[in-house]
C-alpha positions as CSV (number, residue, x, y, z in Angstrom):
1,M,58.5,-12.2,-101.3
2,Y,60.4,-15.3,-100.1
3,E,63.2,-16.6,-102.1
4,H,65.6,-19.6,-101.9
5,L,68.9,-18.6,-103.4
6,E,72.3,-20.5,-103.9
7,T,75.3,-18.3,-103.7
8,A,78.3,-18.7,-106.0
9,K,80.7,-17.4,-103.4
10,N,79.8,-19.9,-100.7
11,P,82.7,-22.1,-99.6
12,D,80.4,-24.1,-97.2
13,N,77.8,-24.6,-99.9
14,L,75.0,-23.1,-97.6
15,K,71.5,-22.4,-98.8
16,R,70.5,-18.9,-98.6
17,V,66.9,-17.9,-97.9
18,I,65.9,-14.2,-98.4
19,V,62.8,-12.5,-96.9
20,D,62.4,-9.4,-99.2
21,P,60.8,-7.0,-98.3
22,V,60.1,-7.2,-94.8
23,S,56.5,-6.2,-94.6
24,R,54.3,-3.9,-92.4
25,V,57.2,-1.7,-91.6
26,E,58.1,1.8,-92.8
27,G,61.0,1.5,-95.3
28,H,62.5,-1.2,-97.1
29,G,64.5,-4.0,-95.6
30,K,65.2,-7.7,-95.9
31,V,66.5,-10.8,-94.0
32,S,68.9,-13.2,-95.1
33,L,69.4,-16.7,-93.7
34,L,72.2,-19.1,-94.4
35,L,71.2,-22.8,-93.9
36,D,73.2,-26.1,-94.1
37,A,71.9,-29.2,-95.7
38,D,69.8,-30.1,-92.6
39,N,68.1,-26.7,-92.6
40,K,70.0,-25.6,-89.5
41,I,70.5,-21.8,-89.2
42,Q,74.0,-20.8,-89.6
43,Q,73.6,-17.1,-89.9
44,A,70.6,-14.5,-89.8
45,R,70.9,-10.9,-90.6
46,L,68.6,-7.9,-91.1
47,H,69.8,-5.7,-94.1
48,I,68.8,-2.2,-94.7
49,V,68.9,-2.0,-98.5
50,E,67.7,1.5,-99.3
51,F,70.0,4.5,-99.2
52,R,68.9,8.2,-98.5
53,G,71.7,10.3,-97.2
54,F,69.9,13.2,-95.6
55,E,73.1,14.0,-93.6
56,R,74.5,15.2,-96.9
57,F,71.4,16.7,-98.5
58,I,71.0,19.3,-95.9
59,Q,74.6,20.5,-96.0
60,G,74.7,23.9,-97.7
61,R,71.2,25.0,-96.7
62,P,70.5,27.8,-94.2
63,Y,69.8,26.3,-90.7
64,W,66.3,27.8,-90.5
65,E,65.1,25.5,-93.2
66,L,66.0,22.3,-91.2
67,P,62.9,21.7,-89.2
68,V,60.9,21.7,-92.4
69,M,63.4,20.0,-94.5
70,V,64.2,16.8,-92.3
71,Q,60.5,16.0,-92.0
72,R,60.9,14.6,-95.4
73,L,62.9,11.8,-93.9
74,C,59.5,10.1,-93.0
75,G,55.8,10.4,-93.4
76,I,55.1,8.4,-90.3
77,C,57.2,10.4,-87.7
78,P,57.8,13.8,-89.4
79,V,57.0,15.7,-86.1
80,S,59.9,13.9,-84.3
81,H,62.5,15.0,-86.9
82,H,60.8,18.5,-86.9
83,L,61.2,18.9,-83.2
84,A,64.6,17.4,-82.9
85,A,65.9,19.8,-85.5
86,A,64.1,22.7,-83.7
87,K,65.7,21.9,-80.5
88,A,69.1,22.0,-82.2
89,I,68.5,25.2,-84.0
90,D,67.2,26.8,-80.8
91,Q,70.9,26.5,-79.6
92,L,72.1,28.2,-82.8
93,V,70.1,31.3,-82.0
94,G,71.2,31.1,-78.3
95,V,68.2,29.6,-76.7
96,D,68.7,26.7,-74.3
97,P,65.8,24.5,-73.5
98,E,65.2,26.1,-70.0
99,N,65.0,29.5,-71.8
100,L,62.3,28.5,-74.3
101,P,59.1,30.6,-73.6
102,M,56.8,28.3,-71.4
103,A,53.9,28.6,-73.9
104,A,56.1,27.5,-76.7
105,Q,57.4,24.7,-74.8
106,K,53.8,23.5,-74.0
107,L,52.7,23.9,-77.6
108,R,55.7,21.7,-78.7
109,Y,54.8,19.0,-76.0
110,L,51.2,19.1,-77.3
111,L,52.4,18.6,-80.9
112,H,54.9,15.8,-79.8
113,F,52.3,13.9,-77.7
114,G,49.9,14.0,-80.8
115,Q,52.8,12.5,-82.8
116,V,53.5,9.6,-80.4
117,L,49.8,8.9,-79.9
118,Q,49.0,8.7,-83.7
119,S,52.3,6.7,-84.5
120,H,51.8,4.2,-81.6
121,A,48.1,3.6,-82.7
122,L,49.2,3.2,-86.2
123,H,51.8,0.6,-85.5
124,F,49.8,-1.4,-83.0
125,F,46.4,-1.6,-84.8
126,H,47.3,-1.3,-88.4
127,L,50.7,-3.1,-88.5
128,S,50.9,-5.5,-85.6
129,S,47.4,-6.4,-84.4
130,P,46.9,-8.8,-87.2
131,D,49.8,-11.0,-86.0
132,L,48.7,-10.6,-82.3
133,L,45.0,-11.2,-83.0
134,F,45.2,-14.0,-85.7
135,G,48.5,-15.6,-84.9
136,F,52.0,-15.4,-86.2
137,E,51.6,-18.1,-88.7
138,S,48.1,-17.4,-89.7
139,D,46.8,-17.2,-93.3
140,I,48.6,-14.3,-95.0
141,N,45.3,-13.2,-96.4
142,K,44.2,-12.3,-92.9
143,R,47.3,-10.5,-91.7
144,H,46.1,-7.0,-92.4
145,I,44.0,-4.1,-91.0
146,V,41.0,-4.9,-93.1
147,A,40.7,-8.3,-91.6
148,V,41.0,-6.9,-88.2
149,L,38.1,-4.5,-89.0
150,N,36.1,-7.4,-90.3
151,E,36.6,-9.7,-87.4
152,F,37.3,-7.4,-84.5
153,P,35.3,-4.2,-85.8
154,E,35.2,-2.5,-82.4
155,I,38.9,-2.8,-82.0
156,G,39.8,-1.8,-85.5
157,V,37.5,1.2,-85.4
158,Q,38.9,2.4,-82.1
159,G,42.5,2.1,-83.6
160,V,41.6,4.1,-86.6
161,K,39.9,6.7,-84.5
162,I,42.8,7.1,-82.0
163,R,45.2,7.6,-84.7
164,K,43.0,10.2,-86.3
165,F,42.7,12.2,-83.1
166,G,46.5,12.3,-82.9
167,Q,46.8,13.5,-86.4
168,E,44.1,16.2,-85.7
169,V,46.3,17.4,-82.7
170,I,49.1,17.7,-85.1
171,R,47.0,19.5,-87.6
172,M,45.7,22.0,-85.1
173,V,49.2,22.8,-83.9
174,S,51.2,22.7,-87.1
175,G,48.7,23.3,-89.8
176,K,48.9,19.9,-91.5
177,R,48.6,16.3,-90.4
178,V,51.9,15.5,-92.3
179,H,54.9,17.9,-92.9
180,G,53.4,20.9,-91.2
181,T,55.3,23.7,-89.5
182,G,55.0,25.0,-86.0
183,A,58.4,24.9,-84.3
184,I,60.9,27.6,-85.4
185,A,64.2,28.7,-84.0
186,G,63.7,29.7,-80.4
187,G,59.9,29.0,-80.1
188,M,56.7,28.5,-82.1
189,N,55.0,30.4,-84.9
190,K,51.5,30.3,-83.5
191,S,49.4,29.3,-80.5
192,L,46.0,27.4,-80.7
193,S,42.7,29.3,-81.1
194,K,40.0,28.6,-78.5
195,A,38.0,27.0,-81.3
196,E,40.8,24.7,-82.1
197,R,41.3,23.8,-78.5
198,D,37.6,23.1,-78.0
199,Y,37.5,21.0,-81.1
200,L,40.1,18.7,-79.6
201,L,38.7,18.8,-76.1
202,A,35.5,17.4,-77.3
203,D,36.9,13.9,-78.2
204,V,39.8,13.6,-75.7
205,D,38.0,11.8,-72.9
206,Q,36.8,9.1,-75.4
207,I,40.5,8.8,-76.7
208,I,41.6,8.2,-73.1
209,E,39.0,5.6,-72.5
210,W,39.9,3.7,-75.7
211,S,43.6,4.0,-75.0
212,N,43.1,2.6,-71.6
213,A,41.0,-0.4,-73.0
214,S,43.9,-0.9,-75.6
215,V,46.4,-1.4,-72.6
216,A,43.9,-4.0,-71.2
217,L,43.7,-5.7,-74.6
218,I,47.5,-6.1,-75.0
219,K,47.8,-7.2,-71.5
220,K,45.2,-9.9,-72.1
221,V,46.9,-10.9,-75.4
222,H,50.4,-11.1,-73.7
223,C,49.4,-12.9,-70.7
224,S,47.2,-15.4,-72.5
225,N,50.2,-16.7,-74.5
226,L,52.6,-17.2,-71.7
227,P,55.4,-18.4,-71.5
228,Y,55.6,-18.1,-75.3
229,Y,55.4,-14.3,-75.4
230,D,57.9,-13.9,-72.8
231,Q,60.4,-16.0,-74.6
232,F,59.9,-15.2,-78.2
233,G,62.8,-13.2,-79.6
234,T,63.7,-12.1,-76.1
235,I,67.3,-10.9,-75.6
236,R,69.0,-9.1,-72.8
237,S,70.5,-5.7,-73.4
238,N,71.4,-2.2,-72.1
239,F,68.5,0.2,-72.4
240,M,68.7,4.1,-73.1
241,G,66.3,7.0,-73.0
242,L,65.6,10.4,-71.8
243,I,64.5,10.8,-68.2
244,K,63.1,13.6,-66.1
245,P,65.3,15.0,-63.3
246,N,63.1,13.1,-60.7
247,G,63.4,9.9,-62.9
248,G,60.0,10.1,-64.5
249,L,59.2,9.1,-68.1
250,E,60.1,11.9,-70.5
251,L,59.4,12.2,-74.2
252,Y,60.5,15.7,-75.1
253,H,63.4,16.9,-72.9
254,G,65.5,15.5,-70.2
255,G,68.9,13.9,-69.4
256,L,69.9,10.4,-70.9
257,R,69.8,7.3,-68.6
258,V,71.3,3.9,-69.3
259,K,70.5,0.8,-67.4
260,N,72.2,-2.5,-67.9
261,P,70.3,-5.9,-68.3
262,K,70.3,-6.2,-64.4
263,G,68.5,-3.0,-64.1
264,E,71.6,-1.1,-62.7
265,I,72.0,2.5,-63.8
266,I,75.3,3.0,-65.6
267,L,74.7,6.4,-66.8
268,D,72.2,9.0,-65.5
269,Q,71.1,12.5,-66.2
270,L,73.7,12.7,-68.9
271,D,73.6,15.9,-70.9
272,Y,72.8,14.8,-74.3
273,C,75.0,17.5,-75.9
274,E,77.9,15.3,-74.7
275,Y,76.6,12.3,-76.5
276,N,79.7,12.0,-78.9
277,D,81.9,11.4,-75.7
278,Y,79.8,8.3,-74.8
279,I,78.3,6.9,-78.1
280,H,80.1,5.8,-81.2
281,E,78.8,4.2,-84.4
282,E,80.1,1.2,-86.2
283,V,79.8,0.7,-90.0
284,R,79.3,-2.8,-91.5
285,S,79.5,-3.6,-95.2
286,W,76.3,-5.5,-95.4
287,S,73.9,-2.7,-94.2
288,Y,73.3,1.0,-94.8
289,M,72.3,1.3,-91.1
290,K,75.1,2.0,-88.6
291,F,75.5,0.2,-85.3
292,P,75.8,2.6,-82.3
293,Y,77.3,1.3,-79.0
294,L,78.5,2.9,-75.6
295,L,82.0,3.6,-75.9
296,S,82.8,2.7,-72.2
297,L,81.5,-0.8,-72.8
298,G,82.9,-1.5,-76.3
299,K,81.3,-2.8,-79.5
300,E,80.6,-6.3,-78.2
301,N,78.8,-5.2,-75.0
302,G,78.0,-1.6,-75.5
303,W,75.0,-2.0,-77.6
304,Y,71.7,-1.0,-76.3
305,R,68.0,-0.7,-77.1
306,V,65.7,2.3,-77.2
307,G,62.0,3.0,-77.6
308,P,58.8,2.1,-75.5
309,L,60.2,-0.8,-73.7
310,A,63.4,1.0,-72.9
311,R,61.6,4.1,-71.7
312,V,59.3,2.2,-69.3
313,N,62.0,0.0,-68.0
314,N,64.2,3.1,-67.4
315,C,61.8,5.4,-65.7
316,D,60.8,5.4,-62.0
317,S,57.2,6.7,-62.6
318,I,54.8,8.2,-65.2
319,D,53.1,11.5,-64.4
320,S,49.6,10.7,-65.5
321,P,47.5,8.4,-63.3
322,L,46.1,5.7,-65.6
323,A,49.5,5.2,-67.4
324,E,51.3,5.1,-64.0
325,A,49.0,2.4,-62.7
326,A,49.6,0.5,-66.0
327,R,53.3,1.0,-65.7
328,V,53.4,-0.6,-62.2
329,E,51.4,-3.6,-63.4
330,F,53.6,-3.9,-66.3
331,M,56.8,-3.9,-64.3
332,A,55.4,-6.4,-61.8
333,H,54.8,-8.9,-64.7
334,G,58.5,-9.5,-65.6
335,G,59.4,-10.7,-62.0
336,E,62.8,-8.9,-62.4
337,A,64.2,-5.4,-62.2
338,L,63.4,-5.0,-66.0
339,V,61.1,-6.5,-68.5
340,H,63.1,-8.2,-71.2
341,S,60.4,-9.8,-73.4
342,M,60.7,-8.4,-77.0
343,L,57.0,-8.7,-77.5
344,A,56.5,-6.5,-74.4
345,Y,57.4,-3.5,-76.7
346,H,53.7,-3.7,-77.6
347,W,52.6,-3.5,-74.1
348,A,54.9,-0.6,-73.3
349,R,53.9,1.2,-76.4
350,L,50.3,1.3,-75.5
351,I,51.1,2.4,-72.0
352,E,52.9,5.4,-73.6
353,M,49.9,5.9,-75.9
354,L,47.6,6.2,-72.9
355,H,50.0,8.6,-71.3
356,C,49.9,10.8,-74.4
357,A,46.2,10.9,-74.4
358,E,46.1,12.0,-70.7
359,K,48.8,14.6,-71.2
360,I,47.0,16.0,-74.2
361,K,43.9,16.7,-72.2
362,E,46.0,18.4,-69.4
363,L,47.7,20.6,-71.9
364,L,44.4,21.4,-73.7
365,N,43.1,22.8,-70.3
366,D,46.1,25.0,-69.9
367,S,45.2,28.6,-71.0
368,A,48.9,29.2,-72.0
369,I,48.4,27.4,-75.2
370,T,45.6,29.7,-76.4
371,D,46.2,33.1,-74.6
372,T,49.8,33.8,-75.6
373,K,50.7,36.5,-78.2
374,P,52.8,35.5,-81.2
375,E,55.7,37.7,-80.0
376,D,55.7,35.9,-76.7
377,L,56.2,32.5,-78.3
378,V,59.9,33.2,-79.5
379,A,63.1,33.9,-77.7
380,K,66.6,34.8,-78.9
381,G,70.0,34.8,-77.5
382,E,73.7,35.1,-78.6
383,K,74.5,33.3,-81.9
384,R,76.2,29.9,-81.7
385,F,77.8,27.6,-84.4
386,E,76.7,24.3,-83.2
387,G,73.4,22.8,-82.0
388,I,72.3,19.4,-80.8
389,G,68.6,18.4,-80.4
390,V,67.5,15.0,-78.8
391,I,63.9,13.8,-78.4
392,E,62.2,10.7,-77.6
393,A,60.5,9.7,-81.0
394,P,57.9,7.0,-80.9
395,R,60.5,4.4,-81.8
396,G,63.0,5.8,-79.4
397,T,65.9,8.3,-78.8
398,L,66.5,10.5,-81.8
399,L,69.4,12.9,-82.2
400,H,70.1,15.8,-84.7
401,H,73.5,17.5,-84.4
402,Y,74.3,20.4,-86.7
403,Q,77.2,22.7,-87.3
404,V,77.0,26.0,-89.2
405,D,79.4,28.7,-90.5
406,E,79.3,32.5,-90.1
407,N,76.8,32.8,-92.9
408,D,74.3,30.4,-91.1
409,I,74.8,27.6,-93.6
410,V,74.9,24.0,-92.5
411,T,78.4,22.7,-92.8
412,K,78.0,19.4,-91.1
413,A,75.1,17.2,-89.8
414,N,74.9,14.0,-87.9
415,L,71.6,12.1,-87.3
416,I,71.3,9.1,-85.1
417,V,67.7,7.9,-85.3
418,S,65.7,5.6,-83.1
419,T,65.8,2.6,-85.5
420,T,69.6,3.0,-85.8
421,N,69.8,2.8,-82.0
422,N,67.9,-0.5,-82.1
423,N,70.0,-2.0,-85.1
424,M,71.9,-4.5,-83.0
425,G,68.8,-5.3,-80.9
426,M,66.8,-6.1,-84.0
427,N,69.6,-8.3,-85.4
428,E,69.9,-10.2,-82.1
429,S,66.1,-10.8,-81.9
430,V,66.2,-12.0,-85.6
431,R,68.8,-14.4,-84.7
432,Q,67.2,-15.7,-81.7
433,V,63.9,-16.4,-83.5
434,A,65.8,-18.1,-86.5
435,A,67.7,-20.3,-84.2
436,E,64.8,-21.1,-81.8
437,Y,61.9,-21.5,-84.1
438,L,63.1,-21.9,-87.7
439,S,66.3,-23.9,-87.4
440,G,65.9,-27.5,-88.8
441,R,62.5,-27.0,-90.2
442,E,61.2,-26.7,-93.8
443,L,60.8,-23.0,-94.2
444,T,57.3,-21.8,-95.4
445,E,55.8,-18.2,-95.7
446,P,53.8,-18.6,-92.4
447,L,57.0,-19.7,-90.6
448,L,59.1,-17.1,-92.0
449,N,56.6,-14.4,-90.8
450,N,58.0,-15.1,-87.4
451,L,61.1,-13.1,-88.4
452,E,58.9,-10.2,-89.4
453,V,57.0,-10.3,-86.2
454,A,60.4,-10.0,-84.3
455,I,61.4,-7.0,-86.4
456,R,58.0,-5.4,-86.2
457,A,57.9,-5.4,-82.5
458,Y,60.5,-2.7,-82.6
459,D,58.4,-0.5,-85.0
460,P,61.4,0.3,-87.2
461,C,61.4,3.2,-89.5
462,L,64.0,2.0,-92.0
463,S,63.7,5.0,-94.2
464,C,64.7,7.3,-91.3
465,A,67.7,5.1,-90.3
466,T,69.4,4.6,-93.9
467,H,72.7,6.4,-94.3
468,A,76.2,5.3,-94.6
469,V,79.8,6.3,-94.1
470,G,82.2,5.8,-97.0
471,K,81.6,4.7,-100.5
472,M,78.1,3.3,-101.5
473,P,78.0,-0.1,-103.2
474,L,76.5,-0.2,-106.7
475,E,75.3,-2.9,-109.0
476,L,75.0,-2.0,-112.8
477,E,73.4,-4.5,-115.3
478,L,73.3,-4.3,-119.2
479,I,70.2,-5.9,-120.5
480,D,69.6,-6.6,-124.2
481,A,66.3,-6.1,-126.1
482,E,65.1,-9.6,-125.1
483,G,65.5,-8.9,-121.3
484,V,68.6,-11.0,-121.0
485,V,71.4,-9.6,-118.8
486,I,74.5,-9.7,-121.0
487,D,77.0,-7.8,-118.7
488,K,77.0,-7.0,-115.0
489,L,79.4,-4.8,-112.8
490,L,79.6,-4.8,-109.1
491,K,81.1,-1.9,-107.1
492,H,81.6,-2.9,-103.5
493,S,81.6,-0.8,-100.5
494,D,85.4,-0.6,-100.4
495,G,85.5,0.9,-103.9
496,E,86.6,-2.4,-105.7
497,I,84.8,-3.1,-109.0
498,E,84.1,-6.6,-110.1
499,R,82.7,-8.0,-113.2
500,A,80.2,-10.7,-112.5
501,H,79.7,-13.9,-114.6
502,V,76.4,-14.0,-116.5
């Protein structure tokens, strides 16, 4: 819904335009624009308007419940939260990543690759391809997956089947496509049967072929719309993500690497358990999503982006042949040390999707995932009272940090999710698009979709990212039998209560 609103508390008498909700993303958010009399954009913000508060919900629960509980943060990326929590509680039972049984680690990788594969396919084909195939300002009645299936049936069907395969990988490993189990403290609860392995192997080559074709498709779409695609919403930022010891792309476990906009490494192989010494979070009154930044660079310059574009920019190589060839071609496109185009998130996302398909095949041909006895899938060590798990979720770096007491009850939790890490980047991209493409024009629904395209490129999961520090603002309305508002109270984030005029 698109609204034009006048605000009573507006000393400059600016016009407010609200895009609410932002569509084709997971969760609920809105964009607000302030315009002057000439329709010049004076302010553009992305607001996260739902509150969830999982950091409080899980306090008081025994730690072994966490990998199952935190999945309920999201129905799109539950495996990511499941595995991040599992990595954290591994430490609570004294098991560091290098001591996890090898077979259990491979099963976790398989589960994670299935998650990233299905999530990337869902985002590109179902949520973003209508904009990319029909145009950002196309008829709203065509901007959905059904229209893609009607006009580009081969592309649409391939997208649906790639996602289905990823979900089947998840089901075979964890028992369910959504909110399964699998990872437990110190390992995994089962291996694959040979029948399950063979079931997945039957389709994997086709999935690799289609994934490779998807990379060719996005390259064609991107390069056919130059220089527009390289400029739309493009900003320069730091990039952060996990990396292998040799600098290769890593999605499950590694050290943190940060590059500045010039491509210079400013942090490398950082132990993520030390994240609190390097990353702080700022709270702003107009959003339930926090704003992380690198402490060494400060709030103004220390914000960064995560996710597929950050990971492909940060890594030196990818250890699967087709994805590595695609990465080399992708990096050459920018003509600089890094690719900065916001819309290149889609291109990098499909390179990762291809990588996951290749790695799934590699793991399915590894006998360790089927020949390991249940008792050999779990390790234990000396009890600890703090655990930190970090993983590269589809949308970027995801952190789970827990503290427990002597009775194994969670006393403190901190979650920094991928979309939170991208919060400032999304706001900057929204501002750039608003200033460049909307300012001074009569705003229409197709034109305002440009703002949603900018947000959608990040594949935000707004449900995962919504929590706050301090007091939650509240709005209370008293409505009579005729539906007329007769009284209204506003409680602001600072605790102040205001009676609104009605």
